[in-house]
Residue, then its C-alpha position, 0 to 999 in steps of 0.5 A: m483501459k481508463n484508470l479507475f482512480r484519481d491519483y491524488t497528491i498530499g496537497h489534495f488531502i490538506n485541501q490544497p490541490l495545487s500544493r507541491t508539498e512532499f511532507e505533512i504531519n497533522l493531528f486528526e483533531n485539527m484536520v478538515e475532512p479532505d475533498v477526496d473520493d471515499v475510495h481512492k489511491h495516492n502517490f504518497y506514502e501515509i502513516l496513521w497512529v491511533d492514540e484513543g478511539s478506533s477506526r476501520q480502513t480498507i485497503d484493497f479489499q482487506t478491512h483492518q480494525l485500528l485500535p489505540k497504540s497502533l500505527f497503519f501504513i498506507s503505500p502509493g498505488q493501494v486502493h484505500e476505502f476512506e473511513a470517517w476519523q471523527g472522534l479518533k485521537g491521533g494523527t497522519i503522516m504523509f510523505t513522497e518518495d522523493f522527500f524520503l530520498r532527498n540528498q541520499q546517495n543510495k536510492d535503494r534505502l527506501f526499498e530497505i524498509s521492508f513493510l513499505d510497498n509490501v502488500y504481504f505485510n500486515p499494514n496494521l501494526f499493535l504496539g505495546c505502551q513501551d514501543f508505542a511511547l517511543f514512536r510517539n516521542y519521534i511523532n512529537m519531534l516530528m510535529a514540534e520541527d514541522s511547527r517551526k517558522d525555520s523548519d528544516p526539511e533535512i531535519l524532518q527527513s532525519l526524524l522520519h528515517i529514524l521512526l521508520l527504522q524503529v518500525q523496522r527493528s520493531i517488526k523484526k523483534e516480533g518475526a522470525q529470522p530478518s531477511d537479507r538485505r539484498n533479497i529485500i531489495l531484490f523483491k521490491q524490484f521484482k514488484n516494481l517490474l510486476e506493477a509495470g508488466y502484470t497485463e502482458g502475461k509474463k512468467v516467472a522466468d521473464y522477471a528473473k531474467e529482467l533481474n539478471i538472477s535464476k527463476h529458482h533464486l527469484n522463487r527462493i526470495a519470494k517464498e522467503l518474504t511472502g510465504q508464496t512462490a514468485g508465480n502465485v505472487i504474479k497471480s495474486r497481482t492479476l487477480l487484485e487487478a480483476k477484483r478492482l476492475l470488477t468492483y469499480s468499472d463497467y467492463s464485462v468479464a470477457e474484456i477484463a480477462t483479455h485486459l489481464h492477458y486471459f485470452d479464454a475467458s471461461y479459464f479466467s472465470k475458472t481461476f478466479k472462482s478456484i482462488t476466491g470461491q466466487s465466479p467473476i459475475e458473483f463477486k461483481m454482483q456482491m460488490s454491485e450491492k455493496y457500493q450500489k452501482a449500476p446493474v452488472m454487465l455480463 
């Protein structure tokens, strides 16, 4: 099936599509509205922070209200519905995986940041005055370094690492017993394998074998980090793709079912309704009305 969304780079968001920049930090009030689709994906990480005002942001059909003293995280591959940011005070930090990992011997370093690339983490993090002031200090340091004529990428990278580790610390403080580092890495490796193979009908045992762990171990890790079994994580990823295809493509329900390795369209429809409360056709019609699309194909 064709790609539903263009793969935007950081350059597109600063209206320099040929730019190969790997890091950008900007205040909303200084930004020119980027020439990108309202609904889009991008291949970099983004952190929004809000000083004043509010905004609605939608990530893969989940809408979040951004309020002052909050951070919002967007990871590569997520479908982001672009919302107007005029009137907001705050800004955005954009960085690529290569920028985060440059000169790093440990390539699992990015996996250790549990809230990145984790669809089960609430991307909208509201902070108290004290914590937000701490993060704002690091953001100010990033902006000051970035604005220097002799700006050093290694200093920017180090400040970014500190900022993300502070977020990780804040999340651990708010949550339950922190997960084991190795389990976080294994779960993210599982998610990468799932992203590459969710249309192939693979089962939990298949992914466990690729990770050289038992099916029980993979289920335990998934339950610990998401509250769901590994089987439900697989089902959720397939369901998400079904929603994307029903919303943003003209493929029929039967074509979508086949693409997602459901060779019985009626079973696919039954499974979809049991989870969402709507049949695929009902969901597609609702999304067609929302986005004023062409008539639904059965």
